[in-house]
N, C-alpha and C positions, 0 to 999 in steps of 0.2 A: 452742488453735489460733493465737491471736495471738502467743504466744511463739515459735511455729515460723516465723513470717513473717520474711522478710529486709527487705522494703520498709517504711520508716517509716509510710507511709499505711495499709498493711494491718495493721500492729500496732495501729492505732486503729479501723479500720472493719470488720475481719472479724467477722461475726456481729452487726453493729451494728443492722440492721433487726429481727432476731429478738429481740435483747435489749430494744429499746424496746417491741416488741409484748408480750412477756412481762411487763415491768414495768407496762405500762398495764393488762393483764389483772388483775394483782395489785391495782393501785390501784382499779380500777373494779368488781372482783368480777364481771366480765363477760367471756364468751368468745364471744359472738355478734359476729363481726367486722363484720357488715353493720348493726348497730344504730347509728342516728345519733349517740347519745350517746357510744358507744365511739369512733366515727370522729372525732368532734370532739375528744375527749380525746387520741386517738392523734395527730392532726395537730398539736395544741398541744405535746405532749411531744416529738414528732419534730423539730419546728421548733426548740424550745429546745435539745435535745441536739445537733442538727446545728450550730447556731450556736455551741455551746460548744467544738466541735472546732477545732483550729488550721487555719484556712482555707488557709494557704500550703502545708500538707502534704497535706490531704485533698481539695482541691477537685476534682481529676481523678476521684477515686473517687466523690464525691457526684454529679458531673455524669454519670458513667457509670450510677449507680443511677437517676437521673432519666430518662435516655434509655431505659434498659431497661424501666422501668415505663410510660413513655409508649407504647412499642411493643407491650407484651404484651397479648394478648387471648385469649379462650377459643378463637376460631377459629384463631388463629395456633398455639396450643399443640396443638390437635387436628390441624391440618394437618401439623405436624411429626411427630406420632405416626403419622398415616396414611402419610406418605411415607418415614419412616425406621425406626420401631420395629415397626409391624405387619408389613411385608414380611419383616423379619428373623425375627420370632417365628414367622410362618407357615412359614418354611423350616426353622428349627432346632428349633422346639418348646420353646425354652428362652430364658433371659435370662442374659447374662454379668453379672459383678459391676458392670461399668460401666453396662450398660443397666438393671439392677435399680436402681442408684442414680439413674439418670435418671428412671425411673418414679416413684420416691419424690419426686424434685424436681418432676416434672410434677404430682403430686397436691398438693404444697405450693403450687405456682403457682395451681392451680385453686381450692384451698380457702383460701389466705392472700393471695397476691399480687393476684388478680383482685378479691376483695372490698375490699382496702385500696388499690387503685390510685388512686382519686380523692384520698384524704387524703395519700398518699405523694407523688404528683405535685404537689399543691398546696403541701405543706410544703417540698419540695426546690426548687420553683420560687421560692418566697418567699426561701429561703436564698440560692440562687444569685443572684437579682436583687439582693437587698440587698448581698451581698458585692461584686458587680460594680460597684454604685454607690459603695460605700465604699472599695474598693481601686483603686489606680491600675493601669492596664493593665500587664501584665508587660513588662519591657524586652526588646528583641531584641538579644541579645549577639553574634549571628553576623555582622552587617554589618561590624562593626569588626575581625573576625577573618578576613574574606574576603581571598583573593588573586586578582587578575585579571592574567592574562598578555596581552600585546599582540603584534601581528604584527611590530612594529618591533624586538622583542627578538631576533629571528632565532634562536629556540630549536629544539630537535629534535622533530620529530613523534613522537607516542607512540600506539601501537595499543592501544586499550582494548577488551577483550572484554566485551560485554553479553550474558551468559549468562542469558537470560530468556525471556519469552513472545513475543519478536519486537519489531521496531522499524520504524516507518514511515520508510523512507529519504528520503521527500520532505521530511520535517521538518528534516533535517540535511544538506543537499546539499553543504556545504563541509567537513563533519567526518566523512565516511564513509571507511572502509577499502575499497579495491577490490582484489579478488583478481586478481593478475597472471596466474594460470594458469586453465585451464578444467577441469582434472581433477587430482585428488589421489589418492594411494595411501595407504591407512591400514593400519597393522600394529599392532593393539591390544596393549598390554603390560599385562595386568590384574593382574599381581603383580610385586613388586620384582625377582624373579629372572628375569623374562621368561617364566615358564611360564603356559600358558593351560589346561592339562589339568584343573587342579583345579576349574575352573568349567565344564568340558565344552563349551568353545567350539569348535565344529566348523569345518573349513575353509569349509563352505558359509555358516555364519553370518558368518565373517570376510569372505568375498567380498562379501556384501551391503553391507558398510560402505564399499565403494569405489564412488563415484558422483560425478558432476559436482556442483560446488558452485554457489551463487548468486554474483552479482557482489560482494556485500558480506558474505558469510559462508556459513553452512550451517544446515540445519534438519532436525529429526526430528519425526515425528508422535507421538501418544500411545503407540503400540506400538513406538517406537524404530526405525521405518522411515525411511530417507532420503527427504525430500520437498523441494519447492522453495517459495520464498516467504519474504520477510523478516518478514511479518506474518501472523498466523493468519487464514485466510479465513472471513469471517462468512457468506458465501452469501446466502440469502434474508433472514437476520436483519440485514443491513447497513443496511436502511432504517430500523431502529429506533434506530440509534446516536445521532443527535442528541438524541432525547427521553430517552435513557437516561443521558446524561452527569451530570445533576444527581442522579439516583437512585444512580448509581455512586458519586459522591462521598459521598452519605449512607451508602451501604453500607460503604464503606471507613472512614468516620469512626466508624460504630457499631462496626465490627470493631476499631478502634483506640481506642475509648472517647473519642472527641472530640465535644464538644458543639458543633454547628454548625447553621445554618438548614437545610442539606441533610439532616442527620441527623434533625432534627425533622420535616421534611416526609416523609421516608421512614418514620419511626416512625408518623406519622399514617396513611399509606397502608397500611402493613403491618397496623396494628391493625384495619383494615376488611376485610381479605381473608377470603374464605370458606375453609374447610378445603381445598377442592379447588384453590383458586388458589395456595396457599402454595408447593407444589413447583415449578411452572413459573416462578413469580415469582422465587424464590430462585435457580434455575438460570440464568435470564436475567441476573440481576445478576452472578452469578459469571462467566458467559461474557464479558460485556462488560468486567467488571473485569479479567479476564485479558488481554483484547484490548488494553487501553491501558497495562497495567502496564510492559512493557519500554520503550515509548517514553518514558514518564514518567521511568523510572530513567535512561535514556540522557541525557536533558536535564540531570539533576542531575550525572551523572558528567562531563559535558563543559562545564558552565557556566564561562564566563570563561577558556576554554582553546582558542585557535585552532589549537593543535598537536595536539588530540585527533583521533584517527582511530578511529571506532566500527566495530568488527567485530561483526556481528550473529550470535549463536549462539542460534537459536530453539528453545526447548522448547515442548512442547504440554502444558498442564495440564488435568487432568480438572475439569469444572465440574458434574458430576452429583451429586445428593443421595446416590444409591447409586453409589459409584465402581466402576470396573472391578475384577474379581476379581484380586487379586495371585497370581502364579504364579512358580515357580522359573524356568521357561523365559523369562518376560518379564523377570525380574530379570537373567538373563544377557544378554538383548538390551540391557537398559538399561546394563549395564556396558560393552558394546561401544560404545554410543552415547556414554557419558561419556568413554571413552578416545579416541574419534574426535574429539570436541570438543577435548580437550586436545592431541591430536596436531596438530590444525588450528591451535590457538593457537601451538604451538611452531614449526610450519612457517612461520608468517606473522609472526613477530616480536612477538607480543603481550607487553606488559610487565606489565599488570595486568588482572585479570578481576573483574567484579562478579557476585555470586551472591545475589540477593535472593529466596531460596526455601529450602525445606527440608522435612524430614519426620522421623518418629520411628517407633520400634518399635510404639508404641501405634496409630499411624495404620494400620499394616499389619494389626494384630489387628482393629481396628475395621472395616476394609474387608472382611476375611475374614468377620467376623460378619454384616455387612450383606448379604453374598452367600450366607449360609446354609452356610458351610463348617464341617463337623464340630462337635465339642463344644469346651468351653473349653480343655481340655488339648491337644487336637489343633490348635486354632488357635494356641495359644502356641508349639507346636513348629514349625508351618509358618511362622508369622510370623517367628520367630527365624532360620530358615534363609533365608527370602527377604530379610529385612532385612540379615543379615550379608553376603550376596552383594553387595547393592548398596552397603553401607557399605564393605566391603573394596575393591571395584572402584573406587569414587570416590576413596577415600583414597589408594590406590596410584597412581591417575592423577594426582592433584595432587602427590603426593610425587615422582613421576617427572618433574615439570616444575619443578625447583628454581630456575630463572631467571625464573619467572613468579610474581607476587604475586597471590594469590587473597583476595578480601575478601567476607565473607558477613554477611548480616543475622542477628541473634540470634533473631528471631521475635517474634510478637505474642501469645504465650500466657501471659505473666506467670509464667514458670516458669524453673527452673534447667536450662540447656541440657545440662549434663553428667548431671544426675540423670535427665532424660527421654531421654537418648541422642539428642539432636537431631542430624540430619545435614543439612548439613555443619558447623553452627555449633559442635558439640562437638569438632571436629578440633583436634589439637595438632600443628602442623607449623611448621617454621621459615619457610615461605613463605605463611603463612595468618593472617588477622586476622578476628576476629568483632566485630561492632559492635552496640551497643545504642542506644536512642533516648531523647533528652531533648526538651524543648520549647524555645520561643524564648528562654526565660530560663535554660536550662541545667538545669531541674528534671527529674528522672526521670519519664517518662511512666508512666501506670498500666498500659499494655499491654506494655511492653518485657519480653522475657525477659532473663535475667541469668546470672551464673555466673563461675567463675574464668577461663574462656576469653574472656570479653567484656572486651577490653583497652581499648576506647575507646567513648565515647558521643558521638553527633553529632545534629544537628537532624533529628528525624523527626516534627515537628508542623506540619501545614498548610504543607508545602513545595510551592512552586509550580514547575511544570515543564510541558513540552509533552506533548500527547496526540496520537494519530493524527488527521491532518487539519490539524494546526497550531494547534489551540486551546491554551489554558493552563488548568490546573486545580491546585488545592491539595489534596494528599493527605497522609495521615499513616500512619506505620508504620515499623518498622525497615527495611522495604524502601526507604524514602526516606533513612534514616540511613546505610546501608551505602554508597551511591554518593557521599555526601559525603566519605567517607574515600577512596574510589576516585578522586574528583576531585583530592584533595590528592596522592595517590600519583602520579597521572599528571603533575601539575605538577612534582613533584620529579624525576621521570624526564626531563621536558622540559628542566629547568634543567641537570641533570647526567645524561646518558645512561649514564655508567659505573656508576651506582649498581646495587647488587644488592638483591633483596627484603629481605635482612636490614638493609641500610643504610637503606632507606625505613622499615621498621618501627621502627628505632632513632630516626629523625628524627620519626616520628609520635609515638612514646612520649615523646620529649624535649620535645615541645610540649604534652603533655597537662597539664591543670590540674584540681585538685580543686575541689569546691564547698564552700561553708560549711555546707550542710545535710546532706550525706552523703558521707563520705570514700570510699565505694565507687565513686562516680561520677567518672570521669576524662574531662574534656571535651576534645574536639578543638579545637586552635587552629592553623589552617593558616598564619596569618601568622607565628607563633612558629616553627613547623617549617621554613618557608621561610627565615626569618632564620638558623636554625641551619645550614642547608645553605649559605647564602651566606657565613657566617662560616668554614665549612670551605674554601670555594673561594677566599677572599680570601688572597692571599700574605702571609706574615708578614714584617714588616720588623725 
């Protein structure tokens, strides 16, 4: 398994905890994991073996292990079973390969992880604390690479599409795009040859895509119906927003394998939940996390750029543990919505669009299973049909806008975006860029997805930006890395508005730098890319 891993850290840590446990069982001739003598021997051996690993390579993985074990509890595991697995089994009467594997993992957690939680947390806490004291804090390489534009440069305004969960327009009053029209007509082109019949898009479906837009962009709900509002309406949940901010940061940090005080506090809270409390707690965190996501991304994309004009293209993400059932009909509606977004971008002069979101074929299969659809073979067939409709529609929409540069996050699944058919991050288009995440020192994060299409890595670790209401928050993820590249692209367009997407991609690639630890990782260098552009614009004598 280690030989199959691409990341240096995973070549050292895959199976690490199980290996230590099995070795201690051999040494002590003891298999009762709750026995005090075994736990003492296990903690001692785990501490020694963890300290022997190269800290500069494995630190993120060990911190992730520590956080995961701090959070795990019997009630949390049973709550996840009750909210996700039991409803599925009751509807289908069977388990897919994935859920069967999950059940095995659950049993392992109950019989191994829970009994060993105390010595594991104690050992990893000692290791992390000792290394933090011995090692100097990682340097921040990004400040010296930053480019800040000023108003006295008299550059060209650039419209940036923030295709995300919505943006609080009050946070960016001087950097908003304003739609000069009150109505637009949309004529979706879902295939490159202009045909729509292949996806059965009826005239009635197309007519529904024509509707008034908001002053600063457009929005669709979860079912791809046109709605109004730059930011997702929280309704009666709005009153909980202030208290949720710290928990949200902890949730995002755990999701991105970041060790932080907020993650530790959330771990402690989640470890004390009753099984019945798990589902509503997780859904509330996801709801509020979605709520602030787009505003945070917009701040990164427009930082240091008074010429940025943010066009808000609001998506509505599902936040439920059991997601809505995917259907062919809904996939076709989603295609219309995607094309409508892109048409709107083209109509209003958008130069670059940030897409910090994505999905995969497996996501569709999982959603079908959770909704009790068919058997495994039937779900695979349905999932492929539904997924391909959405993938083809989005791909052709982006391809049909060659003058717009689209920039997407790779994802936080620590996987190969091409192997897992991630959309849109696996797309290969001349006007498309996929971005992975590194930390403040330029080291690959444990959570970032990767692959041949990931051409650049940017800061996705504890990146500070605005959230709805005007507060500031540090969040981690490839969602934060992607707008770093969008930020650079917008500045290049502002300096030279004659640039085409291919020119900007060339300038971005020209500024990339390798790291000494891993030649796969090509780090963004905005300053170098801007210098390359300025050299082009300087008359030769």
